[in-house]
C-alpha positions as protocol buffer text, in pm:
chain_id: "A"
residue {
  index: 1
  type: MET
  ca { x: 26 y: 0 z: -14 }
}
residue {
  index: 2
  type: ALA
  ca { x: 156 y: 353 z: -99 }
}
residue {
  index: 3
  type: ASP
  ca { x: 230 y: 612 z: 92 }
}
residue {
  index: 4
  type: THR
  ca { x: 35 y: 915 z: -39 }
}
residue {
  index: 5
  type: LEU
  ca { x: 259 y: 1264 z: -100 }
}
residue {
  index: 6
  type: GLY
  ca { x: -15 y: 1501 z: 54 }
}
residue {
  index: 7
  type: THR
  ca { x: -380 y: 1601 z: -19 }
}
residue {
  index: 8
  type: PRO
  ca { x: -324 y: 1800 z: -231 }
}
residue {
  index: 9
  type: PHE
  ca { x: 33 y: 1772 z: -287 }
}
residue {
  index: 10
  type: PHE
  ca { x: 124 y: 2128 z: -235 }
}
residue {
  index: 11
  type: LEU
  ca { x: 42 y: 2462 z: -317 }
}
residue {
  index: 12
  type: PRO
  ca { x: 326 y: 2566 z: -539 }
}
residue {
  index: 13
  type: VAL
  ca { x: 395 y: 2989 z: -551 }
}
residue {
  index: 14
  type: GLN
  ca { x: 596 y: 3184 z: -757 }
}
residue {
  index: 15
  type: ALA
  ca { x: 601 y: 3563 z: -710 }
}
residue {
  index: 16
  type: GLN
  ca { x: 400 y: 3523 z: -402 }
}
residue {
  index: 17
  type: LEU
  ca { x: 113 y: 3383 z: -606 }
}
residue {
  index: 18
  type: ALA
  ca { x: -24 y: 3026 z: -654 }
}
residue {
  index: 19
  type: ILE
  ca { x: 75 y: 2886 z: -1011 }
}
residue {
  index: 20
  type: ALA
  ca { x: -280 y: 2774 z: -1175 }
}
residue {
  index: 21
  type: ARG
  ca { x: -258 y: 2481 z: -1395 }
}
residue {
  index: 22
  type: ALA
  ca { x: 120 y: 2407 z: -1295 }
}
residue {
  index: 23
  type: LYS
  ca { x: 224 y: 2058 z: -1438 }
}
residue {
  index: 24
  type: LEU
  ca { x: 407 y: 1777 z: -1235 }
}
residue {
  index: 25
  type: TYR
  ca { x: 582 y: 1516 z: -1434 }
}
residue {
  index: 26
  type: PHE
  ca { x: 767 y: 1222 z: -1239 }
}
residue {
  index: 27
  type: TYR
  ca { x: 1021 y: 975 z: -1370 }
}
residue {
  index: 28
  type: GLU
  ca { x: 1237 y: 709 z: -1266 }
}
residue {
  index: 29
  type: THR
  ca { x: 1550 y: 933 z: -1119 }
}
residue {
  index: 30
  type: THR
  ca { x: 1870 y: 948 z: -1342 }
}
residue {
  index: 31
  type: THR
  ca { x: 1656 y: 834 z: -1649 }
}
residue {
  index: 32
  type: THR
  ca { x: 1384 y: 1033 z: -1876 }
}
residue {
  index: 33
  type: THR
  ca { x: 1167 y: 742 z: -1859 }
}
residue {
  index: 34
  type: GLY
  ca { x: 835 y: 879 z: -1704 }
}
residue {
  index: 35
  type: GLU
  ca { x: 640 y: 698 z: -1428 }
}
residue {
  index: 36
  type: PRO
  ca { x: 298 y: 695 z: -1316 }
}
residue {
  index: 37
  type: ALA
  ca { x: 153 y: 855 z: -1031 }
}
residue {
  index: 38
  type: TYR
  ca { x: -172 y: 743 z: -902 }
}
residue {
  index: 39
  type: LYS
  ca { x: -465 y: 847 z: -756 }
}
residue {
  index: 40
  type: ASP
  ca { x: -559 y: 624 z: -519 }
}
residue {
  index: 41
  type: VAL
  ca { x: -360 y: 396 z: -238 }
}
residue {
  index: 42
  type: ARG
  ca { x: -404 y: 97 z: -346 }
}
residue {
  index: 43
  type: CYS
  ca { x: -214 y: 234 z: -686 }
}
residue {
  index: 44
  type: LYS
  ca { x: -510 y: 136 z: -933 }
}
residue {
  index: 45
  type: ALA
  ca { x: -580 y: 440 z: -1074 }
}
residue {
  index: 46
  type: PRO
  ca { x: -263 y: 611 z: -1251 }
}
residue {
  index: 47
  type: HIS
  ca { x: -290 y: 986 z: -1280 }
}
residue {
  index: 48
  type: PRO
  ca { x: -196 y: 1146 z: -1624 }
}
residue {
  index: 49
  type: ASN
  ca { x: 170 y: 1273 z: -1632 }
}
residue {
  index: 50
  type: PRO
  ca { x: 174 y: 1521 z: -1581 }
}
residue {
  index: 51
  type: VAL
  ca { x: -22 y: 1590 z: -1302 }
}
residue {
  index: 52
  type: ARG
  ca { x: -199 y: 1887 z: -1346 }
}
residue {
  index: 53
  type: ALA
  ca { x: -275 y: 2151 z: -1039 }
}
residue {
  index: 54
  type: ASP
  ca { x: -622 y: 2317 z: -1036 }
}
residue {
  index: 55
  type: ILE
  ca { x: -711 y: 2663 z: -1171 }
}
residue {
  index: 56
  type: ARG
  ca { x: -587 y: 2740 z: -785 }
}
residue {
  index: 57
  type: GLY
  ca { x: -322 y: 2580 z: -773 }
}
residue {
  index: 58
  type: LYS
  ca { x: -394 y: 2288 z: -588 }
}
residue {
  index: 59
  type: PHE
  ca { x: -289 y: 1941 z: -678 }
}
residue {
  index: 60
  type: PRO
  ca { x: -542 y: 1614 z: -652 }
}
residue {
  index: 61
  type: PRO
  ca { x: -367 y: 1358 z: -369 }
}
residue {
  index: 62
  type: ILE
  ca { x: -80 y: 1188 z: -561 }
}
residue {
  index: 63
  type: TYR
  ca { x: 24 y: 831 z: -434 }
}
residue {
  index: 64
  type: LEU
  ca { x: 380 y: 620 z: -560 }
}
residue {
  index: 65
  type: ASN
  ca { x: 415 y: 288 z: -605 }
}
residue {
  index: 66
  type: PRO
  ca { x: 583 y: 146 z: -387 }
}
residue {
  index: 67
  type: ASP
  ca { x: 650 y: -211 z: -552 }
}
residue {
  index: 68
  type: ALA
  ca { x: 789 y: 5 z: -865 }
}
residue {
  index: 69
  type: GLU
  ca { x: 1134 y: -157 z: -936 }
}
residue {
  index: 70
  type: ASP
  ca { x: 1439 y: 39 z: -1071 }
}
residue {
  index: 71
  type: SER
  ca { x: 1485 y: -43 z: -1489 }
}
residue {
  index: 72
  type: GLY
  ca { x: 1845 y: -134 z: -1409 }
}
residue {
  index: 73
  type: ALA
  ca { x: 1813 y: -352 z: -1098 }
}
residue {
  index: 74
  type: SER
  ca { x: 1552 y: -592 z: -1078 }
}
residue {
  index: 75
  type: GLY
  ca { x: 1376 y: -656 z: -720 }
}
residue {
  index: 76
  type: VAL
  ca { x: 1583 y: -272 z: -633 }
}
residue {
  index: 77
  type: PRO
  ca { x: 1302 y: -2 z: -524 }
}
residue {
  index: 78
  type: ILE
  ca { x: 1252 y: 295 z: -778 }
}
residue {
  index: 79
  type: ASN
  ca { x: 1341 y: 605 z: -654 }
}
residue {
  index: 80
  type: TYR
  ca { x: 1129 y: 896 z: -842 }
}
residue {
  index: 81
  type: THR
  ca { x: 1227 y: 1226 z: -996 }
}
residue {
  index: 82
  type: ALA
  ca { x: 949 y: 1498 z: -1001 }
}
residue {
  index: 83
  type: GLN
  ca { x: 946 y: 1823 z: -1214 }
}
residue {
  index: 84
  type: LEU
  ca { x: 758 y: 2101 z: -1174 }
}
residue {
  index: 85
  type: ASP
  ca { x: 643 y: 2404 z: -1493 }
}
residue {
  index: 86
  type: SER
  ca { x: 449 y: 2652 z: -1516 }
}
residue {
  index: 87
  type: ILE
  ca { x: 253 y: 2749 z: -1840 }
}
residue {
  index: 88
  type: ASP
  ca { x: 220 y: 3074 z: -2027 }
}
residue {
  index: 89
  type: ASP
  ca { x: -107 y: 3201 z: -1958 }
}
residue {
  index: 90
  type: GLN
  ca { x: -143 y: 3295 z: -2335 }
}
residue {
  index: 91
  type: ASP
  ca { x: 8 y: 2951 z: -2464 }
}
residue {
  index: 92
  type: GLU
  ca { x: -85 y: 2632 z: -2335 }
}
residue {
  index: 93
  type: ALA
  ca { x: 173 y: 2449 z: -2502 }
}
residue {
  index: 94
  type: SER
  ca { x: 455 y: 2710 z: -2356 }
}
residue {
  index: 95
  type: THR
  ca { x: 603 y: 2572 z: -2002 }
}
residue {
  index: 96
  type: THR
  ca { x: 877 y: 2690 z: -1764 }
}
residue {
  index: 97
  type: THR
  ca { x: 1018 y: 2430 z: -1548 }
}
residue {
  index: 98
  type: LEU
  ca { x: 1061 y: 2601 z: -1184 }
}
residue {
  index: 99
  type: PHE
  ca { x: 1226 y: 2308 z: -1008 }
}
residue {
  index: 100
  type: ASP
  ca { x: 1295 y: 1921 z: -996 }
}
residue {
  index: 101
  type: ILE
  ca { x: 1364 y: 1717 z: -715 }
}
residue {
  index: 102
  type: ASP
  ca { x: 1573 y: 1373 z: -764 }
}
residue {
  index: 103
  type: ASP
  ca { x: 1549 y: 1085 z: -537 }
}
residue {
  index: 104
  type: ILE
  ca { x: 1226 y: 1058 z: -418 }
}
residue {
  index: 105
  type: PRO
  ca { x: 1228 y: 732 z: -257 }
}
residue {
  index: 106
  type: SER
  ca { x: 856 y: 511 z: -356 }
}
residue {
  index: 107
  type: GLN
  ca { x: 915 y: 366 z: -13 }
}
residue {
  index: 108
  type: ARG
  ca { x: 965 y: 532 z: 292 }
}
residue {
  index: 109
  type: GLU
  ca { x: 791 y: 332 z: 599 }
}
residue {
  index: 110
  type: ASN
  ca { x: 640 y: 40 z: 402 }
}
residue {
  index: 111
  type: PHE
  ca { x: 668 y: -327 z: 556 }
}
residue {
  index: 112
  type: TYR
  ca { x: 850 y: -603 z: 331 }
}
residue {
  index: 113
  type: THR
  ca { x: 886 y: -955 z: 473 }
}
residue {
  index: 114
  type: GLY
  ca { x: 1037 y: -1266 z: 277 }
}
residue {
  index: 115
  type: ALA
  ca { x: 1263 y: -1574 z: 281 }
}
residue {
  index: 116
  type: ALA
  ca { x: 1572 y: -1611 z: 82 }
}
residue {
  index: 117
  type: GLY
  ca { x: 1741 y: -1935 z: 13 }
}
residue {
  index: 118
  type: GLY
  ca { x: 2114 y: -1943 z: -30 }
}
residue {
  index: 119
  type: THR
  ca { x: 2454 y: -2186 z: -40 }
}
residue {
  index: 120
  type: TYR
  ca { x: 2728 y: -2208 z: 219 }
}
residue {
  index: 121
  type: THR
  ca { x: 3070 y: -2219 z: 114 }
}
residue {
  index: 122
  type: GLY
  ca { x: 3329 y: -2319 z: 407 }
}
residue {
  index: 123
  type: PHE
  ca { x: 3167 y: -2693 z: 460 }
}
residue {
  index: 124
  type: ALA
  ca { x: 3234 y: -2994 z: 361 }
}
residue {
  index: 125
  type: ALA
  ca { x: 2863 y: -3025 z: 217 }
}
residue {
  index: 126
  type: ASP
  ca { x: 2658 y: -2777 z: 263 }
}
residue {
  index: 127
  type: PRO
  ca { x: 2417 y: -2777 z: 498 }
}
residue {
  index: 128
  type: VAL
  ca { x: 2073 y: -2747 z: 362 }
}
residue {
  index: 129
  type: ALA
  ca { x: 1861 y: -2862 z: 616 }
}
residue {
  index: 130
  type: SER
  ca { x: 1945 y: -2550 z: 787 }
}
residue {
  index: 131
  type: GLY
  ca { x: 1678 y: -2345 z: 643 }
}
residue {
  index: 132
  type: ASN
  ca { x: 1621 y: -2028 z: 472 }
}
residue {
  index: 133
  type: TYR
  ca { x: 1688 y: -1686 z: 612 }
}
residue {
  index: 134
  type: THR
  ca { x: 1375 y: -1478 z: 629 }
}
residue {
  index: 135
  type: TYR
  ca { x: 1356 y: -1147 z: 637 }
}
residue {
  index: 136
  type: TYR
  ca { x: 1147 y: -820 z: 747 }
}
residue {
  index: 137
  type: GLN
  ca { x: 1212 y: -492 z: 605 }
}
residue {
  index: 138
  type: TYR
  ca { x: 1101 y: -146 z: 738 }
}
residue {
  index: 139
  type: GLY
  ca { x: 1144 y: 115 z: 503 }
}
residue {
  index: 140
  type: ARG
  ca { x: 1539 y: 140 z: 503 }
}
residue {
  index: 141
  type: LEU
  ca { x: 1585 y: -94 z: 818 }
}
residue {
  index: 142
  type: VAL
  ca { x: 1590 y: -459 z: 794 }
}
residue {
  index: 143
  type: ASN
  ca { x: 1589 y: -723 z: 1023 }
}
residue {
  index: 144
  type: LEU
  ca { x: 1755 y: -1061 z: 909 }
}
residue {
  index: 145
  type: ILE
  ca { x: 1678 y: -1383 z: 1100 }
}
residue {
  index: 146
  type: LEU
  ca { x: 1954 y: -1606 z: 1013 }
}
residue {
  index: 147
  type: PRO
  ca { x: 1891 y: -2006 z: 1093 }
}
residue {
  index: 148
  type: ALA
  ca { x: 2135 y: -2237 z: 1343 }
}
residue {
  index: 149
  type: VAL
  ca { x: 2359 y: -2403 z: 1105 }
}
residue {
  index: 150
  type: SER
  ca { x: 2713 y: -2632 z: 1189 }
}
residue {
  index: 151
  type: ALA
  ca { x: 2859 y: -2874 z: 1004 }
}
residue {
  index: 152
  type: THR
  ca { x: 3218 y: -3029 z: 951 }
}
residue {
  index: 153
  type: SER
  ca { x: 3454 y: -2753 z: 845 }
}
residue {
  index: 154
  type: ASP
  ca { x: 3667 y: -2786 z: 522 }
}
residue {
  index: 155
  type: ALA
  ca { x: 3791 y: -2449 z: 481 }
}
residue {
  index: 156
  type: THR
  ca { x: 3901 y: -2127 z: 730 }
}
residue {
  index: 157
  type: ASN
  ca { x: 3595 y: -1893 z: 550 }
}
residue {
  index: 158
  type: LEU
  ca { x: 3256 y: -1944 z: 623 }
}
residue {
  index: 159
  type: THR
  ca { x: 3053 y: -1720 z: 361 }
}
residue {
  index: 160
  type: TRP
  ca { x: 2657 y: -1714 z: 236 }
}
residue {
  index: 161
  type: VAL
  ca { x: 2514 y: -1652 z: -110 }
}
residue {
  index: 162
  type: THR
  ca { x: 2299 y: -1450 z: -157 }
}
residue {
  index: 163
  type: LEU
  ca { x: 2048 y: -1188 z: -41 }
}
residue {
  index: 164
  type: PRO
  ca { x: 1758 y: -1057 z: -278 }
}
residue {
  index: 165
  type: ALA
  ca { x: 1852 y: -730 z: -404 }
}
residue {
  index: 166
  type: ARG
  ca { x: 1591 y: -553 z: -212 }
}
residue {
  index: 167
  type: ILE
  ca { x: 1770 y: -578 z: 111 }
}
residue {
  index: 168
  type: ARG
  ca { x: 2141 y: -573 z: -51 }
}
residue {
  index: 169
  type: PRO
  ca { x: 2271 y: -246 z: 151 }
}
residue {
  index: 170
  type: ALA
  ca { x: 2431 y: 51 z: -44 }
}
residue {
  index: 171
  type: VAL
  ca { x: 2763 y: 7 z: 137 }
}
residue {
  index: 172
  type: ILE
  ca { x: 2932 y: -279 z: 362 }
}
residue {
  index: 173
  type: GLN
  ca { x: 2739 y: -334 z: 721 }
}
residue {
  index: 174
  type: TYR
  ca { x: 2867 y: -561 z: 1014 }
}
residue {
  index: 175
  type: GLY
  ca { x: 2667 y: -718 z: 1302 }
}
residue {
  index: 176
  type: HIS
  ca { x: 2769 y: -944 z: 1583 }
}
residue {
  index: 177
  type: ILE
  ca { x: 2637 y: -1327 z: 1636 }
}
residue {
  index: 178
  type: PRO
  ca { x: 2713 y: -1432 z: 1985 }
}
residue {
  index: 179
  type: TYR
  ca { x: 2695 y: -1743 z: 1980 }
}
residue {
  index: 180
  type: ALA
  ca { x: 2889 y: -1953 z: 1731 }
}
residue {
  index: 181
  type: THR
  ca { x: 3144 y: -2272 z: 1722 }
}
residue {
  index: 182
  type: ASP
  ca { x: 3448 y: -2326 z: 1564 }
}
residue {
  index: 183
  type: ASN
  ca { x: 3652 y: -2672 z: 1581 }
}
residue {
  index: 184
  type: SER
  ca { x: 3384 y: -2835 z: 1778 }
}
residue {
  index: 185
  type: ALA
  ca { x: 3391 y: -2583 z: 2072 }
}
residue {
  index: 186
  type: HIS
  ca { x: 3183 y: -2257 z: 2128 }
}
residue {
  index: 187
  type: LEU
  ca { x: 3352 y: -1962 z: 1977 }
}
residue {
  index: 188
  type: VAL
  ca { x: 3441 y: -1694 z: 2271 }
}
residue {
  index: 189
  type: GLY
  ca { x: 3336 y: -1383 z: 2187 }
}
residue {
  index: 190
  type: GLY
  ca { x: 3096 y: -1529 z: 1865 }
}
residue {
  index: 191
  type: CYS
  ca { x: 3187 y: -1432 z: 1547 }
}
residue {
  index: 192
  type: THR
  ca { x: 3107 y: -1104 z: 1329 }
}
residue {
  index: 193
  type: VAL
  ca { x: 2884 y: -1056 z: 980 }
}
residue {
  index: 194
  type: GLN
  ca { x: 3028 y: -901 z: 713 }
}
residue {
  index: 195
  type: ILE
  ca { x: 2691 y: -814 z: 498 }
}
residue {
  index: 196
  type: ASN
  ca { x: 2839 y: -692 z: 124 }
}
residue {
  index: 197
  type: THR
  ca { x: 2649 y: -460 z: -143 }
}
residue {
  index: 198
  type: ASP
  ca { x: 2671 y: -783 z: -382 }
}
residue {
  index: 199
  type: GLY
  ca { x: 2447 y: -1003 z: -83 }
}
residue {
  index: 200
  type: GLN
  ca { x: 2691 y: -1204 z: 15 }
}
residue {
  index: 201
  type: LEU
  ca { x: 2750 y: -1259 z: 386 }
}
residue {
  index: 202
  type: HIS
  ca { x: 3066 y: -1339 z: 479 }
}
residue {
  index: 203
  type: PHE
  ca { x: 3181 y: -1460 z: 884 }
}
residue {
  index: 204
  type: ALA
  ca { x: 3478 y: -1424 z: 1067 }
}
residue {
  index: 205
  type: PRO
  ca { x: 3583 y: -1522 z: 1426 }
}
residue {
  index: 206
  type: ALA
  ca { x: 3526 y: -1214 z: 1670 }
}
residue {
  index: 207
  type: ASP
  ca { x: 3837 y: -1256 z: 1826 }
}
residue {
  index: 208
  type: ALA
  ca { x: 4054 y: -1328 z: 1485 }
}
residue {
  index: 209
  type: GLY
  ca { x: 4072 y: -930 z: 1406 }
}
residue {
  index: 210
  type: TYR
  ca { x: 3776 y: -992 z: 1194 }
}
residue {
  index: 211
  type: SER
  ca { x: 3976 y: -1224 z: 913 }
}
residue {
  index: 212
  type: GLU
  ca { x: 3774 y: -1356 z: 708 }
}
residue {
  index: 213
  type: THR
  ca { x: 3991 y: -1684 z: 719 }
}
residue {
  index: 214
  type: GLY
  ca { x: 4015 y: -1709 z: 1071 }
}
residue {
  index: 215
  type: TRP
  ca { x: 3800 y: -2072 z: 1127 }
}
residue {
  index: 216
  type: THR
  ca { x: 3974 y: -2392 z: 1219 }
}
residue {
  index: 217
  type: ASN
  ca { x: 3925 y: -2566 z: 890 }
}
residue {
  index: 218
  type: THR
  ca { x: 3848 y: -2944 z: 1062 }
}
residue {
  index: 219
  type: GLY
  ca { x: 3589 y: -2988 z: 1313 }
}
residue {
  index: 220
  type: THR
  ca { x: 3221 y: -2828 z: 1379 }
}
residue {
  index: 221
  type: LYS
  ca { x: 3165 y: -2525 z: 1313 }
}
residue {
  index: 222
  type: GLY
  ca { x: 2893 y: -2264 z: 1241 }
}
residue {
  index: 223
  type: ILE
  ca { x: 2580 y: -2073 z: 1404 }
}
residue {
  index: 224
  type: ALA
  ca { x: 2493 y: -2183 z: 1741 }
}
residue {
  index: 225
  type: ALA
  ca { x: 2124 y: -2062 z: 1758 }
}
residue {
  index: 226
  type: GLN
  ca { x: 1937 y: -1880 z: 1579 }
}
residue {
  index: 227
  type: HIS
  ca { x: 2002 y: -1472 z: 1562 }
}
residue {
  index: 228
  type: SER
  ca { x: 1827 y: -1193 z: 1462 }
}
residue {
  index: 229
  type: LEU
  ca { x: 2051 y: -916 z: 1287 }
}
residue {
  index: 230
  type: TRP
  ca { x: 1943 y: -561 z: 1215 }
}
residue {
  index: 231
  type: TYR
  ca { x: 2137 y: -330 z: 942 }
}
residue {
  index: 232
  type: ARG
  ca { x: 2041 y: -48 z: 687 }
}
residue {
  index: 233
  type: LEU
  ca { x: 2009 y: -15 z: 355 }
}
residue {
  index: 234
  type: ASP
  ca { x: 2204 y: 299 z: 339 }
}
residue {
  index: 235
  type: ASP
  ca { x: 2421 y: 537 z: 555 }
}
residue {
  index: 236
  type: GLY
  ca { x: 2178 y: 796 z: 534 }
}
């Protein structure tokens, strides 16, 4: 369900006068691709693009689609550019761009949830029985539920791939898992997890100076208990 941009969206003013019949265009940010805005919260009834203000300069309710995807990255929510134009009183076709605003998020306080299946490396055999990761996305904040997983080690690293594009961070994020096992014993200090921008998770023993190759390549290793991990999708 979409968030409203306002009812009315806003009342544009120039030289202390409302801009009657102003035009508001919506594009995908960094492109010239027009994107629909909607009249209703469920995004079923699109406005014309541009959306027109009335004779008093007021715009109708405007909603942006939270499920719209970036044209260059499947699963990544779109950002919009809004461009405001005034029109010549004597010539409808003559317009002047007053300003534009980039990077208007389609998702503000929207909630999504899903499951992320993936593959581990660093085990003698992938412990597929460990189950999927579950995620809850609250706007730009993600809660990732990591299942308990352990198996025989055959490498000094431990990684998991890969998170859905929707919940991959724009910059590398870090978290801490307190209960982990290495070489068949409790790992004092637990382990850190690095969440990469490509959706890979890299686990490292906390006492190994964040070394991704700090695990023992024999015995059992893994995450000893289900863990809830929070991170941001950006550093904003």
